[in-house]
N, C-alpha and C positions, 0 to 999 in steps of 0.2 A: 504494499500500499504506499503511495505517495501522498504526502499531505503539503499543500503549499500554503504558507501563511501570507496573510495581509491584514489590513487593519491597523489599528492603534499598536505602535511599538515597531511596525514594518514598513512604514511609509516613508518616503523621501519627497522632497519638492518635485513637482511634476508640470508638464505643460510646455507649450511653445514659448519662445522668448516674449517677455512682457506679461507672462501670467503671473497672477499673484494670489496669496491665500489659498493655494491648492496643494496637497500631498497627495502621493498615491503609490501604489506597488503594482509592478507587472505580475499577474498570476501565471499568465501562458504566453509564449512567444516562439513561433516557428514559422515555416513557409506557409503555412495554412492560415495564419492569423495571429493577432494578438488580443489577450484579454487582460485589462487592467482594472483596478478599483481606485477611484479618486474620491477625496474627502474636500469638501470646500467649506472654509470657514465663512463666518459672517462677512460679507462683502468680497468674497473670494470671486476671481474672474479667469475664464480662459479667454483669450483676446480672440476676435474673429479671425480664422486661418483656414486654409483649404489643404487636405491631402487626396491622393488619388484612391483612396480605400472607400469602400462603403463601410459606414460606422453607424453602430447603434449605441445611443446614449441612453442606458437603463437605469433610472432613478430607484434607489432601493430604499432610502430613507430621506426624510426632510423635503425640501423643494427649492425651486428657484426660477430661473429665467433660461430660456435658450434661444438662439438666433439661427435660421436657415436662410442664407442669402439675404434679402432684405426683411424677411419674415420674423418677428419675435413673439415670444408668448411664454406664458407661465407654464411650468411642470412640476408635478408632484410625485411621491413614491407611488409605486405601482405603474408609471407611465414610461413609455420608451419612445425616443426620437430618432427617426432615421435622418443622418447626416449623409448625403449623396457625395460621390466622389468629385472633386475639383469644384465644389460649391464651398464658399466661405461659411462657417459655422462657428459657433462659441456658446459659452455658457456662464452664467453668474449668479449669484446670491444676493440679497439685500441684507435683511437684519436676521435671516435664518442660516441655518446650516443645511448642507446636502450631501449625501453619498451617492455615488453612481458606479455602475460598472460599465466599461467601454469595451465593445467588441468590434474590431476591426477586421474585415474580410477583403481580401485582395482578389481581383479577377485575374487570374494567372493564364498566361498563354499555354498551349499544349506542350511547350518546352519546359514548363515548370516555373519560368519567370522568377522575379524576386519581389517580395511583399510591397515594398514602396514603388516599385516600377509598374504595378498594374493599375487599371481603372476599370471601374464596374460598368458593365453594360447590361442592357436587357432587349430581347427581340422585340423589334417594332411590330405592332399588330398588323398582319396583312404583309409584312415584309418577305421578300424572297429569302430563302434559306441563306443563312449567313449575314443578313441584313441586321445591322444594330443601331440603337440610338442610345444616347447618355441616360442613365437612370435619373429620376427627379425625386425629390423629397419635400415633405411638408409637415408642418405641426398638425397632429391629430386633433380633431375636434373634441373638446372636452364633453365626457359622457355624464358626469355626476355634478351636482352641486352639494356643498356640505349637508344640507338639510335631507338630501337623497341618499347619503352614504349608509350602507348597512353594515354596522359595526358587529354583526354576528358572525363576519367572516374571519374574526379574530385579529384583526389589524386596527389599530387606532386611526383616526382621521388626523 
């Protein structure tokens, strides 16, 4: 059995240049992708940046704000945001803290490619075989308001 430690006591400063108030730990990294945990302090921020990987920003506790291109919105625990390849994206908190799992998945060519040299694509509807178009992402529409949340699922609001 292999146990990978992350969380308090295992984090180090993370993020692209200009990032502040963020610590994290890489849980897994190989040619198939990268999985990391990030902890945002109050007023922590990942400045908008782009990378060539499809990235999922999965909030596991707290909440804050995310940006995808020019779109900005609130995100809470139990929500995930798709950061498409080559689209500027970022995240920040105001007076709260937030923890997130980041999953980066490259689109690798048949020859194996390298993680940061990939770019995600999806087949265009009705495109000829081999036709591709860039993937697109956006914030999901909020499903619940605070007064609609069912606490019987065992998670605090």
